[in-house]
N, C-alpha and C positions, 0 to 999 in steps of 0.2 A: 310160333308167335315171335315177332321181332321184339328185341329187348330195348324198346324205347321208353325206358323207365326213368322218370325224373324225380329227384329228391330236392327238398329245400335245404340248402346248405347255410347254416347260421354264419359260417365264416365269410361267405361272399354275399349273404343276404339275398340270394336269388335261387330259383329252381334250376338245377343243373342235371344234364343227362348223366345217368349213373354209368361210369366206365371203371370197372375194377382194375386194380394194378396188375393182377395176375390171373385173369379169367382162365378157366371158370371158377377159380377159387376166390372166395370173398372172406375178408376178416372183419368181424363185427364185435366191437367192445362196448358194453353198456355198464354204467355205474349202477351197482345193485344196492341193497339196503344196508343201513347200519342196524345191526340186530340187537336192539335193547327193548323192544316192545312189539306188540302184535301188529301185523300189517293192516293198513286201512285202505280206504277207497282210492286215495292218492297213489299208494304203492301199486294198486291194481291197474291204474291207468298207464303208468310207465311200463309195467310188465306186459300188458296187452298190446300197447303200441309197438314194442320191439318184438313181441311174439308174432304180430302180423307181418312186420318187416322180415323177420327170419323165415316165416312161412312163405311169403311172396317171393323172396329171392330164391328159395328152394324150388318153388313152382316154376320160376323162370329158367330153371336148369342150372343154377349156380351151386357149387359145393361150399356151404357156409360153415366157417368155424366161428361159433357164437360164444364169446367169453363174457361172463357177468360176474363181477367180484362181490365178495361179502366183506364189509367193513366191520372188523371185530376189535380194532384198536385205533387210537389216534384221533378219533372224531370227537372234538371237545364241544362243550355246550356253546350254543349260539353260533356254531360254525367258526369260532374265533380261535386264536392261538393261546388263549388263557382259559381258566376254568377247569371243570372236572371232566374227565373222560366219561362219555355217556354210558358206556357199558360198565366201567368200573364203579360209577355211582350207583347204577342199578344193582350191581353185585353187593355193594356195601349195604344198601337198603334191604336187600333180601337175604343177606348173610350167606352168599354163595360165592364160589370161585367165578371170576370174570368169564372164563371159557365155558363154565356151566351155563351162565346167562346167555352167552352167544350161541351155544349149541341149542338150547331150549327154544330161543326165538327164531333161530335159523330153521329148525324143524317146523315151527308154527308157520313160518313164511312159506316154506315148501308145500306144506299141506294146503294152505289157502290158494297158492298159485296152481296147484294140481286141480283143485276144485273148479277154478275158472278156466281150466284147460289150456294153460300156457305150457309150451314145451320146455323141458329142462335145457339149459345151455349146454354147449359141447364141453366147456370147462368152467368151473366155478371156484376160482382161487380165493383164499383168505389172506387178508392183509398181514395177519400174524405169522403166516407161513412164508413170508418173503422179506423178513427183516434184513437178512444178509444182502440181498439185491438192493434194498433201499439204502443201506449204508454205503454200498458201492457207488450208487448214483450220486449221493451227497458228496462223496469224495471227488467224483469227476467234476461236479459243479464248482466245488471249492477250488480245484486245480485250474479250472478255466477262468477263475476270478469273478464269479457271479454269486458268491455267497461268502459269509463271514461267520466265524465262531466266536462266541463270547460267553464266558461263565458256564461252559459245558453245553450250551445250546447253539444250533446253527440256523441262520436265517438267510433267506434269499434276498440278494441286494437288487431291488427293483430299479433303483435309479441307475446303477451301473449297467444293468441289462438293457435299460431303455436308451442308452447311448448308441447302441448298434441295432437294437431290435424294437419291435412295436408291442409293448405291453399294453394290451387293450384291443388288439386286433380282432378278437372274437366278440368281446362284450361291448366294444365301442367306448369304454371308459378312457378318460384322458388323465395322464399322470398328475397334471397340475390340479385338476379337480379332486383327484383322490387325496392329494396332499392337503388341500384346504378343507375337505369334508371328513377326513378320518381323524377322529379324536383319539388322544392317547389314553389307554386304559391302564389301570393299576397293574404293575408287574410287567409292562411292556417297555420300560425305560431302557432295557438292554438293546433294543432295536435302534438302528440308525434312523429309520423312518417308520412311522406308524403303519404304512402300507406294505412294508416288508413282511414276508410270511415265513413261518417255521418249517424248516426241513427236518430238524431234530430238536426235541425238547429234553432238557435235563429233568429227570423225575424228582419231584419233591419227596421228602422222606415218607410221607403218607401215601404216595402214589403206588397203587398195587401192581399195575402192568408196566414192566421195565425190562430192558435188554441192555447188554453191554455193547458199547460202541467206542470208536477211537476218541470220542469227545466226552462221553459221560455215560453213566447208567441212565437210560431214558427210553424214549419212544419216538417213532417217526411222526412227522406232520401228516395231516389228513390227506393232502393233495398228492403226496408222493407215491402212494400205493398204486394208483391207476397208471402213472407214467411207467412204473416198473413192470406191472403185470401185463399191460397191453403190449409192451415191447417183447417181453419174454415169450408170450404165447401167440403173438400175431406178427412179430417182426419189427424192425426199425421204422418202417413205414407201413401203414395198413389202410383199409378202405373207409370204415365207418366207425365213428365214436358217438354213442348215444347217451341220453340221460334226460332228466327233468329240466325244464327251463330255469328253475331256481339254481341249477348248478353251473350256468354259464359263467357267472361271477360269484365268488372268486374261484371255485373249484376247477373248472375247465380252463379258465384263463391261466391259472397257475400251472396246470399240467403242461400247456403249450410252452410256457416260459421255461419250465424245468427241462422239458425235452430239448428245446432249442439250446439252452445253456450247456447241456451235456453233449451237444453235437449230434443229437438224435433227431429223427423226423417225427411226425405224428400222423393223425388221421387226415385223409383227403376231405371227407364229408363229416360235418358235425350236425347231428340231428337232435332236436330237443322237443319233447312233448310239453304241452301246456298243463296248467293245474286244474284240479277239480275244486270248485269253491263251495263253501257251506256257510250260509248266512252272509254271503257276499265277501267272505274272506277265504284265502287259500287254506285248503285242508292240510294240516300238518300236526305231527305228534308234539313238537316242541311248544306249540301255542295252545294245545289242548282242544283245538277246533277240528275234531275228526270223528269219524264213525269207523270202527274196525270192521273187517270183512266178516268176522264171526258174528258180530252184532247184526249185520245185514242178513246173514244166513238165518239167524234165529229171530229177527225182529225185536231184539233186546236193546233198544235205545229209545230215549224219550222222544226223539224226533221222528221215529219210524211208526208208520201206521200199520205195517205188516212186515212179515219176513219176505225176503227176495232171494230167489234161487241164484246159484252161481252163473248160470247162462243168462239170466235176466240182467245181472250186473255187467257181464261181458257185452251184451247187446246194447245196454245203456251207454257204455263207453264208446261203442262204434257209432253212436248217433251224432257225434260231433267230430270234426276233423281234428287230428291229434295236435295240431298247432293252435287250436282254438280253446278258450276256456270252456269248461263244462260245469254247469251249476246243478248241484244235487237238489232234488225235491221229490217228494212222494209221488206227485203227479207225473213227473218225468219218468220215474221208475215204473209206475203202473202202466204208462203208455208203452214203455219198452217191453214190459211183460206181455201186453196184448199184441204188440207188433211181432214179437218173437213167436208167440203161439200161432199167430196167423201164418207166418212164414213157414214154420215147421209143418203145420197142417197142410199147407199147399204142397210141400214136398211129398207128403203121403198121397195126396190127390194126384199129383203128377205121376207117381209110380204106378198108379192104377188107371191112368187115362187110356181109353180105347182109341186107337188111331183110325183115321179115315183115309180114303184113297188120296185125298189132296188137302192142302191147307187153305183156309179162307183168310188167314192173316199171315203177314210176314213177321217172323220172330227173330230174324237174323240180327236185327239192330240190338237186341238184348245183350248178346255176347260182346259185340263191339263196344257198346256204351259202358258196360260193366268194367271191362278191362281198360278202356280209356280212362275211367275214373281212378282205378287202382294205379295205373301208370303215371297219373298226375299227382305225385306226392302222396300216395296211399289215401286217396279221398274216399274213405269208407262210407260216409253218409250218402254220397252220390251213388256209389256202387249199390248200397242197400236200397236206395230209392228206385234204381233200375230193376232190381229184383222184384220190388213191389209192382212195378209196371207189368212184369211177367205174371205176378200173382193174379192180377185182374184178367189177363188173357187166359191163364190156366183155368180159372173159375168159369169163365164164359164157355170154354170148351167142355168142361165137366157138366155144365148146365145144358149142353147140346145147342147152344146159341152160336157157336163157331166150331170150326173143325181144324185139326192138325194131322199131318201125315206122320207115319211112323218115324221117318227121318227127322222131322222137326221135334217130335216128342223125345227122341233119343238125344238130340243135341241139347234140348232143354234139361234133360236129366243130367247130362254130363256137366253142363254149366252150373246148375244149382248144387250138385254134389261137390264140384270142385271149389266154387266160391264160398258157399255157406259152411261146409265142413272142413275142407282142407286149408283154405286161405283165411277166412274169418274165424276159424277155430270154434265154431258153434257145434253143439251136439245135443241130441235128444236126452232129456233127463227123465229118470223114472220117478213117478209121483205116486208113492204108495203102492198098493196092490192093484195095478192097472187091470189085471185079468178079472179080479173080483168086481171092480168098478164096471167094466164092460158087461159082465154077466148080469149084474143088478139092473143096469139101464136097459139091457135087452129084455129082461123079465118085465120091467115096468112098461116098456113100449109094446110088448105083447098083450098086456092087460089093456092098454089104451086101444090097440087094434081091435080087440074083442068088443070093447065098449062101442067103438065106431060101427062094427058089424051089427051090433044089437041096437044101433041108432040111439045109443045113450051118449049124445054129444056133450052134455054137460060134464059127465065124468071124463070123457076124452079131452075136452078143453081144459078141465081142471088139472089133469095129469100134465098136459103140455105146459100150462102156466106155472105149475109148481116146479117142474123141471127147469123152466126158464129162470125162476127165482134162485135156483141153485147154481145158475151159470151154465146150464145145458140147453143148447138151442136144438129144437126138433124141426126137421124139414120133411114134408111129405112130397115125394117125387114119384115119377112113373114107375121107377124100379122098386119103390118101397119107401120106408121111413128111414131117414138118415139123422144122425145127431152129432154134435160137436161141443166140446167145452169152450 
């Protein structure tokens, strides 16, 4: 397969042909979670988006080093330079060590991501493990004249940087507008300008998390960790930097400024997934407008009509392009559940199809259209719709209304196994004791068959109707009785 893979680059605001710096190696850095609470559906969307990208690049033959950080220090409330550290505040409330909080919620995050079948990254560094590298980067930025130290804190000098560089190249923000729209907050009077951002903060006496530095006992700014860790593990220049759309400004804009001010390069492609909305608003932990993945798995939230399996959640996320907003609703989740079951059922049918000498239908378009969609900025909803075009064909062949040769059946098996399981990362889920379910239904259908043989059609129809009420469809075919959930 030709590597005609296009990605939308937020930096250029266009789809660009993906050409790695050092093929076949690809460096991928993704901003991971701040671990102070349980992961929610919004976290799942970002994780699934970049899991698909990781999987697809691997499918195309690239050797991918996937780095996803864990923020366990420096992320203050409201993403600002003031306020309480999110993890330290949680530790204070729960009377735990901050690293105990970080470890607990990092484990919870991993467990949830494993359930929705996202692959673990190649490297998962922690911000707290790279304090030395962060202070070294600050020193370099200070030496180059793009930062200033005051009262033990160090701030990035945005105005000085903007004399030679474009602060706002990623987000489209204009410095004059930032100046007029950024209000001064209590405690920020040390800054030359309100839009300057912290590289190092002097810790207040009550601040739990602190490290020694040339400027004070304190902690690094939130934006610094990603500049440091992407360079350390992927090199001075690398291929792809990913994250949620809410990170474009200020987080990723600040990263670019830090890298440039230190004389470093950054990513070629900046990829951002859009948000999941709930009640018309962005799903986020800080606003309280969210449903955790555990609540979804268990159906334990007032907005949920039922529990949803991990693969249903993953398939729901695939229903929209990663750059589009995705609105949560029970109707959308239930539709995803039905669609997923139908797709996986078709895989079973495909594996048992009996070939004919020749094909009455051309199925070659399915592979082309499916990969054309994936090559077009990972357009998973179009790829899934192509797979459902194939579902219709496979069912027609199964019903003996059309025919397929062994060659065509084998090509479809390869396509469906590759795209559904390897690229889209879906998998079959065990639902209780499936063998017991199969045996019970088989027993009931045998009783129904005996009723039909005895011309007791009322009993036969009653069994069929009661099974239907339980969500089990019974079909009488020439080969015998078939059923499906």
